[in-house]
C-alpha positions as CSV (number, residue, x, y, z in Angstrom):
1,X,13.9,-6.5,-15.0
2,X,14.9,-9.8,-13.4
3,X,13.0,-9.7,-9.8
4,X,13.2,-13.3,-8.6
5,X,15.0,-13.5,-5.4
6,X,16.0,-9.7,-5.2
7,X,15.6,-8.3,-1.8
8,X,13.5,-5.4,-2.3
9,X,12.0,-2.5,-0.1
10,X,8.8,-0.3,-0.9
11,X,8.6,2.8,1.3
12,X,5.3,4.4,1.4
13,X,2.2,2.2,1.9
14,X,-0.8,4.0,-0.1
15,X,-1.8,2.9,-3.3
16,X,1.4,3.1,-5.5
17,X,3.1,1.4,-2.7
18,X,0.3,-1.3,-2.0
19,X,0.3,-2.2,-6.1
20,X,4.2,-2.1,-6.0
21,X,4.4,-4.6,-3.2
22,X,1.9,-6.8,-5.2
23,X,4.1,-6.5,-8.5
24,X,7.2,-7.4,-6.6
25,X,5.8,-10.2,-5.0
26,X,4.4,-11.7,-7.9
27,X,8.1,-11.2,-9.7
28,X,9.3,-13.4,-7.0
29,X,11.1,-10.8,-5.3
30,X,11.5,-11.0,-1.0
31,X,9.5,-7.8,-0.4
32,X,9.5,-5.9,2.5
33,X,7.5,-2.5,3.5
34,X,7.8,0.5,5.2
35,X,6.3,3.5,5.8
36,X,6.6,6.9,8.0
37,X,3.0,5.9,10.1
38,X,2.5,2.6,11.8
39,X,0.8,-0.2,10.6
40,X,-2.4,0.0,12.4
41,X,-3.2,3.5,10.7
42,X,-2.7,1.7,7.4
43,X,-5.5,-0.8,7.5
44,X,-5.7,-1.5,4.0
45,X,-1.9,-1.8,3.7
46,X,-2.1,-4.2,6.8
47,X,-4.4,-6.7,5.4
48,X,-2.5,-6.7,1.7
49,X,0.9,-7.3,3.5
50,X,-0.9,-9.9,5.8
51,X,-2.1,-11.8,2.5
52,X,1.2,-11.9,0.9
53,X,3.3,-12.2,4.0
54,X,5.3,-9.2,3.4
55,X,7.2,-7.9,6.7
56,X,6.3,-4.3,7.6
57,X,8.5,-2.0,9.7
58,X,7.8,1.4,10.7
59,X,10.4,4.1,8.7
60,X,13.8,4.2,10.4
61,X,17.3,4.9,8.9
62,X,18.1,0.8,9.7
63,X,14.9,-0.2,7.8
64,X,17.1,0.9,4.4
65,X,19.8,-1.4,5.2
66,X,19.9,-5.0,3.6
67,X,18.5,-4.7,0.3
68,X,19.2,-4.6,-3.4
69,X,15.9,-2.4,-4.8
70,X,14.1,0.7,-3.2
71,X,10.9,1.2,-4.7
72,X,9.4,4.6,-3.6
73,X,5.9,5.7,-3.9
74,X,5.1,9.3,-5.1
75,X,4.6,10.9,-2.2
76,X,8.5,9.8,-0.7
77,X,10.6,12.6,-1.4
78,X,13.5,10.9,-3.3
79,X,16.6,12.9,-2.0
80,X,15.9,11.6,1.9
81,X,19.4,10.8,3.7
82,X,18.8,6.9,4.0
83,X,18.0,7.2,0.1
84,X,21.0,9.1,-0.7
85,X,23.2,6.7,1.3
86,X,21.8,3.4,-0.2
87,X,22.7,5.0,-3.7
88,X,26.1,5.3,-2.4
89,X,26.2,1.6,-1.4
90,X,25.5,0.7,-4.8
91,X,21.3,0.2,-4.2
92,X,19.3,0.9,-7.1
93,X,16.4,3.5,-6.4
94,X,13.6,3.9,-8.4
95,X,9.7,5.0,-8.3
96,X,6.4,3.0,-8.7
97,X,6.6,4.3,-12.7
98,X,9.6,2.7,-13.0
99,X,8.9,-0.6,-11.5
100,X,6.1,-1.1,-13.9
101,X,7.9,-0.2,-17.1
102,X,9.3,-3.7,-17.8
103,X,5.9,-5.2,-17.2
104,X,3.5,-2.8,-18.8
105,X,2.3,-4.2,-22.3
106,X,1.0,-2.1,-25.1
107,X,1.4,1.4,-26.0
108,X,1.8,4.3,-23.4
109,X,0.5,8.1,-23.7
110,X,2.4,9.8,-20.7
111,X,0.8,13.3,-19.8
112,X,2.6,15.8,-17.6
113,X,2.3,19.4,-16.8
114,X,1.8,21.6,-14.1
115,X,-1.9,22.3,-14.5
116,X,-4.5,20.2,-16.6
117,X,-3.3,16.9,-16.3
118,X,-6.3,15.0,-15.1
119,X,-8.3,16.6,-17.6
120,X,-6.2,15.8,-20.5
121,X,-5.7,12.3,-19.4
122,X,-9.2,11.6,-19.0
123,X,-10.2,13.2,-22.2
124,X,-7.4,11.5,-24.0
125,X,-8.7,8.2,-22.6
126,X,-12.4,8.9,-23.5
127,X,-11.3,10.0,-27.0
128,X,-9.8,6.5,-27.7
129,X,-12.4,4.4,-25.6
130,X,-15.1,6.5,-27.9
131,X,-13.5,5.4,-31.2
132,X,-13.2,1.8,-30.1
133,X,-9.7,1.5,-29.1
134,X,-8.6,-0.5,-26.2
135,X,-7.6,1.7,-23.3
136,X,-6.8,2.2,-19.7
137,X,-6.4,5.4,-17.8
138,X,-4.0,5.8,-14.7
139,X,-1.2,6.8,-13.0
140,X,-1.2,9.9,-10.8
141,X,-5.0,9.7,-10.8
142,X,-7.3,6.4,-10.5
143,X,-4.8,3.3,-11.1
144,X,-1.4,3.1,-10.0
145,X,0.8,2.0,-12.9
146,X,2.2,-0.8,-11.2
147,X,-1.6,-2.0,-11.1
148,X,-2.1,-1.7,-14.4
149,X,0.5,-4.3,-15.6
150,X,-2.2,-7.1,-15.4
151,X,-4.4,-5.8,-17.5
152,X,-2.4,-4.3,-20.0
153,X,-1.6,-6.0,-23.3
154,X,-0.2,-5.6,-26.7
155,X,-2.0,-3.9,-28.8
156,X,-3.9,-1.6,-26.5
157,X,-3.2,1.9,-24.6
158,X,-1.9,2.9,-21.6
159,X,-3.3,6.8,-20.7
160,X,-1.0,7.7,-17.8
161,X,-1.1,11.1,-16.0
162,X,2.5,11.7,-14.7
163,X,3.4,14.0,-11.9
164,X,7.0,15.3,-11.3
165,X,7.4,13.0,-8.3
166,X,6.8,10.3,-10.6
167,X,8.9,11.2,-13.3
168,X,11.8,12.0,-11.2
169,X,13.0,8.6,-10.6
170,X,12.4,7.0,-13.8
171,X,15.1,5.5,-15.9
172,X,13.8,3.2,-18.6
173,X,10.5,4.0,-18.8
174,X,9.0,5.5,-22.3
175,X,6.0,6.9,-23.6
176,X,5.2,6.4,-27.3
177,X,3.2,9.9,-27.1
178,X,4.5,12.1,-24.4
179,X,2.6,15.7,-23.6
180,X,3.7,18.8,-21.5
181,X,0.7,20.9,-21.2
182,X,2.8,23.8,-19.1
183,X,5.3,24.3,-16.6
184,X,4.4,26.8,-13.8
185,X,5.9,27.2,-10.4
186,X,4.5,24.3,-8.1
187,X,5.8,21.7,-5.7
188,X,8.9,23.9,-4.3
189,X,8.6,22.5,-1.0
190,X,9.8,19.2,-2.4
191,X,11.8,19.9,-5.4
192,X,13.5,23.2,-3.6
193,X,13.9,25.2,-6.9
194,X,11.6,25.8,-10.1
195,X,14.8,24.3,-12.4
196,X,14.5,21.0,-10.5
197,X,11.0,20.6,-10.8
198,X,11.1,21.3,-14.5
199,X,13.9,19.1,-15.0
200,X,11.5,16.3,-13.5
201,X,9.1,16.6,-15.6
202,X,11.5,16.9,-18.6
203,X,12.5,13.4,-18.1
204,X,9.6,12.0,-19.6
205,X,11.0,13.2,-22.7
206,X,14.8,12.3,-22.3
207,X,13.5,8.7,-22.7
208,X,11.6,8.7,-25.7
209,X,12.9,7.4,-29.0
210,X,12.6,8.4,-32.9
211,X,9.9,6.6,-33.2
212,X,8.0,8.3,-30.3
213,X,6.2,11.7,-30.2
214,X,6.5,14.4,-28.1
215,X,3.5,17.1,-28.0
216,X,4.7,20.6,-26.8
217,X,3.0,23.9,-25.6
218,X,4.3,26.3,-28.0
219,X,3.5,28.8,-25.8
220,X,5.3,27.8,-22.7
221,X,9.0,28.2,-22.4
222,X,10.0,25.1,-20.7
223,X,8.1,23.2,-22.8
224,X,9.8,24.5,-25.7
225,X,12.9,23.5,-23.8
226,X,12.1,20.1,-23.8
227,X,12.4,19.6,-27.4
228,X,15.8,19.9,-27.4
229,X,15.9,17.1,-24.7
230,X,14.3,14.4,-26.9
231,X,14.9,12.4,-29.5
232,X,11.1,12.1,-30.3
233,X,9.4,13.7,-33.3
234,X,8.3,17.2,-32.0
235,X,4.4,18.1,-32.5
236,X,3.4,21.4,-31.0
237,X,-0.1,22.9,-29.9
238,X,-0.9,26.6,-29.4
239,X,-4.0,28.7,-28.4
240,X,-2.3,31.8,-30.0
241,X,-1.3,31.4,-33.1
242,X,-0.9,29.0,-36.2
243,X,1.8,26.1,-35.5
244,X,3.0,23.0,-37.4
245,X,2.8,20.5,-37.0
246,X,0.3,19.8,-34.8
247,X,-3.1,21.8,-33.5
248,X,-3.7,25.3,-32.8
249,X,-6.5,28.0,-31.9
250,X,-7.4,30.5,-34.5
251,X,-10.7,32.8,-34.5
252,X,-12.3,30.4,-32.3
253,X,-11.4,27.0,-34.2
254,X,-9.4,24.2,-33.5
255,X,-7.2,23.3,-36.5
256,X,-5.6,19.8,-36.2
257,X,-2.9,19.1,-39.1
258,X,-4.1,22.1,-41.2
259,X,-7.8,20.7,-41.2
260,X,-10.7,22.0,-38.8
261,X,-11.5,19.8,-36.2
262,X,-14.4,21.6,-34.1
263,X,-15.4,25.2,-32.9
264,X,-14.3,26.4,-29.5
265,X,-18.0,26.8,-28.8
266,X,-18.5,23.2,-28.8
267,X,-16.1,22.0,-26.2
268,X,-18.5,21.5,-23.1
269,X,-15.8,22.5,-20.4
270,X,-15.4,25.9,-19.5
271,X,-12.0,27.9,-19.4
272,X,-9.6,29.0,-22.0
273,X,-7.1,26.6,-20.9
274,X,-9.7,23.5,-21.6
275,X,-9.3,24.6,-25.3
276,X,-5.6,24.0,-25.1
277,X,-6.1,20.8,-23.2
278,X,-8.5,19.7,-26.0
279,X,-5.8,20.6,-28.8
280,X,-3.0,18.6,-27.2
281,X,-5.3,15.8,-26.3
282,X,-6.4,15.6,-30.2
283,X,-2.5,15.6,-31.2
284,X,-2.4,12.7,-29.3
285,X,-5.4,10.6,-30.5
286,X,-4.4,11.4,-33.8
287,X,-1.1,9.8,-33.6
288,X,-2.9,7.1,-32.1
289,X,-5.1,6.7,-34.9
290,X,-8.2,8.5,-34.2
291,X,-9.9,10.3,-37.0
292,X,-10.7,14.1,-37.0
293,X,-14.1,13.1,-36.8
294,X,-14.1,11.0,-34.0
295,X,-11.8,13.2,-31.7
296,X,-14.4,16.2,-32.5
297,X,-17.4,13.7,-31.4
298,X,-15.6,12.3,-28.5
299,X,-14.9,16.0,-27.2
300,X,-18.5,17.1,-27.5
301,X,-19.6,14.3,-25.1
302,X,-16.8,14.8,-22.5
303,X,-17.8,16.2,-18.9
304,X,-15.8,17.9,-16.5
305,X,-13.4,16.1,-14.0
306,X,-14.8,15.9,-10.8
307,X,-13.1,18.8,-8.4
308,X,-12.1,20.7,-11.7
309,X,-14.1,23.8,-12.4
310,X,-17.0,21.4,-11.1
311,X,-20.3,22.9,-11.2
312,X,-22.2,22.4,-7.6
313,X,-25.2,24.2,-7.6
314,X,-26.7,27.6,-8.1
315,X,-28.7,29.2,-5.3
316,X,-30.8,32.2,-5.8
317,X,-28.6,33.1,-8.5
318,X,-25.5,32.6,-7.4
319,X,-22.9,29.6,-8.8
320,X,-20.8,27.5,-6.8
321,X,-17.6,26.0,-8.4
322,X,-15.9,23.5,-7.1
323,X,-12.0,23.7,-8.3
324,X,-10.4,21.9,-5.3
325,X,-7.5,20.5,-7.7
326,X,-6.4,24.0,-8.1
327,X,-3.4,23.5,-5.4
328,X,-1.3,26.0,-7.5
329,X,-1.0,29.9,-8.1
330,X,-1.2,29.3,-11.9
331,X,-4.4,26.7,-11.8
332,X,-6.1,29.4,-9.7
333,X,-5.4,31.9,-12.2
334,X,-6.9,29.8,-15.0
335,X,-9.9,29.1,-13.0
336,X,-10.4,32.9,-12.5
337,X,-9.8,33.0,-16.2
338,X,-12.5,31.2,-17.0
339,X,-15.0,33.4,-15.5
340,X,-16.1,37.0,-16.7
341,X,-16.1,38.3,-13.1
342,X,-18.5,38.9,-9.8
343,X,-16.3,36.2,-7.9
344,X,-15.9,35.4,-4.2
345,X,-12.8,33.4,-4.4
346,X,-12.0,31.1,-1.6
347,X,-8.1,30.7,-1.0
348,X,-5.8,28.7,1.7
349,X,-4.2,25.6,2.8
350,X,-0.9,23.9,2.7
351,X,1.5,26.5,1.6
352,X,3.6,24.6,-1.2
353,X,6.2,27.5,-1.2
354,X,4.4,29.7,-3.8
355,X,4.2,33.0,-5.0
356,X,0.7,34.3,-4.5
357,X,1.4,37.9,-5.6
358,X,0.7,36.6,-9.0
359,X,-2.7,36.7,-8.3
360,X,-3.0,40.1,-7.9
361,X,-4.1,41.6,-11.1
362,X,-6.7,38.6,-11.7
363,X,-8.2,39.0,-8.6
364,X,-8.5,43.0,-8.6
365,X,-10.2,42.7,-12.2
366,X,-12.4,40.0,-11.3
367,X,-12.9,39.3,-7.7
368,X,-15.3,40.9,-5.0
369,X,-13.0,39.6,-2.5
370,X,-10.7,36.2,-1.3
371,X,-12.0,34.4,1.6
372,X,-8.7,33.0,3.1
373,X,-8.8,29.7,5.0
374,X,-6.2,27.7,6.4
375,X,-2.4,27.5,7.2
376,X,-1.2,29.7,4.2
377,X,-3.8,32.2,5.2
378,X,-1.1,35.0,6.6
379,X,1.2,34.4,3.8
380,X,-1.5,34.9,1.3
381,X,-3.0,37.8,3.2
382,X,0.5,39.4,3.3
383,X,0.9,39.0,-0.4
384,X,-2.6,40.0,-1.7
385,X,-2.8,42.9,0.9
386,X,-3.8,46.3,-1.4
387,X,-5.5,44.3,-4.7
388,X,-8.7,42.9,-2.9
389,X,-10.6,42.7,-0.2
390,X,-9.8,40.1,2.2
391,X,-11.9,38.0,4.4
392,X,-10.1,35.7,7.4
393,X,-12.7,32.9,7.2
394,X,-10.1,30.5,8.7
395,X,-12.0,27.6,7.5
396,X,-13.9,26.1,4.5
397,X,-17.9,26.0,5.9
398,X,-16.9,29.8,7.5
399,X,-15.8,30.9,3.9
400,X,-18.9,29.8,2.4
401,X,-21.1,31.0,4.8
402,X,-19.4,34.6,4.4
403,X,-19.2,34.5,0.8
404,X,-22.9,33.2,0.4
405,X,-23.7,36.0,3.0
406,X,-22.5,38.8,0.9
407,X,-23.3,37.7,-2.9
408,X,-25.8,38.7,-4.9
409,X,-27.7,36.9,-8.0
410,X,-24.9,36.6,-11.1
411,X,-21.9,36.0,-8.4
412,X,-20.1,33.2,-8.4
413,X,-18.3,31.5,-5.1
414,X,-15.2,29.8,-6.5
415,X,-13.3,27.2,-4.3
416,X,-9.6,27.7,-6.2
417,X,-7.0,27.6,-3.0
418,X,-4.0,27.8,-5.0
419,X,-2.7,25.1,-1.8
420,X,-2.4,21.6,-0.8
421,X,-5.2,20.6,1.1
422,X,-2.9,18.5,4.1
423,X,-3.4,21.3,6.8
424,X,-7.2,20.5,7.2
425,X,-8.5,17.9,5.0
426,X,-7.0,14.6,3.9
427,X,-6.5,15.2,0.0
428,X,-7.9,17.6,-2.5
429,X,-10.4,15.3,-3.2
430,X,-11.7,15.4,0.7
431,X,-11.7,19.0,0.3
432,X,-13.6,19.4,-2.8
433,X,-16.3,17.0,-1.2
434,X,-16.2,18.8,2.1
435,X,-17.1,21.9,-0.1
436,X,-19.8,20.4,-2.2
437,X,-21.5,19.2,1.2
438,X,-21.5,22.6,2.5
439,X,-22.8,24.1,-0.6
440,X,-25.3,21.6,-1.0
441,X,-26.7,22.5,2.8
442,X,-27.2,26.0,2.1
443,X,-30.8,27.3,2.3
444,X,-31.8,29.5,0.0
445,X,-32.1,33.6,1.0
446,X,-35.3,34.8,2.5
């Protein structure tokens, strides 16, 4: 991609947008920036744009005029009317991942899915690092892909978490190893239909070649369908049955390429779904050249990702777990499945157009009650009524207080909201931090 002299507009000035603007400027593009927020509410972006002498205008239809290239941050919907109009004028509209693609050196492992992306991405990076391979981890977690370009080099690995928002706009970006963990209902407020959401994730496999590896969940129908959309060699993983080529769980044992890898009991992170995440990461690491022994050794030393089934504290026999990253119904189901029962589950936040009735059976079997917070509380209550006792807590601090007051020794209070955080919090990380602060301030009961 030749960017020298190209008129480029960056839309969205959070981390990805700032990194994109910096890469464009380094490559000689004539850069402008825009965001829905005014610049005085974007202090970090303002400092960067001033240093790079990049002009900024608050987002309006006229801002999209007079450019050859538009680069979208992941949180910017790709179907905005000004973007559709720009495409009709022949303007190329891409995302931050596609912008980075021609400049990113080394080999790439791309990991997508509705749930488990962050854990599997972090685990894969951990395995490669422990095996002595040069690796950097980023994408939808931590470092934007455009910010990884300068530190990338031939012979090294880039392990990337990739969301549907990032993948829907790729054209030439391709992973040498691509993973699809699962595809369940999520982000329907953005993609409008499940089919469009699934298709966005499938883009990862459509750009792969015959020398690449597509690692797919054999128990997920959408993931299975990706095998027909890729030229890559397909590898399977399954938590239920023997599959080949690839890895599976059989009688509590993880088997990779026909050989014992380790037992499920050795995995230090909670939940059956994490055994599947280990299977997927193990295949990716093996195709990157890591031995069975090194993979198993690294898995044993891996620790849970923050805000992902993170143990916070035990107060007088009551456990508190932070799964703030459970922002979909399926993620909450996996969180509930990780516990034997006696749960007080905190649900709610900003609705993403999801069907919460899918939680009825699991909560009825394992929860004393669901404590409802945030903007989606009324919708959740309507869809769960009669399945489990409901507590109208409204706010996170009240939910924790009410759960703790009612809980008995041996119970678990679980934050697994099934919703986005943006009604009451800046991000799921902020929500998780607040939860931990509240829990750590609890006083033991008399």
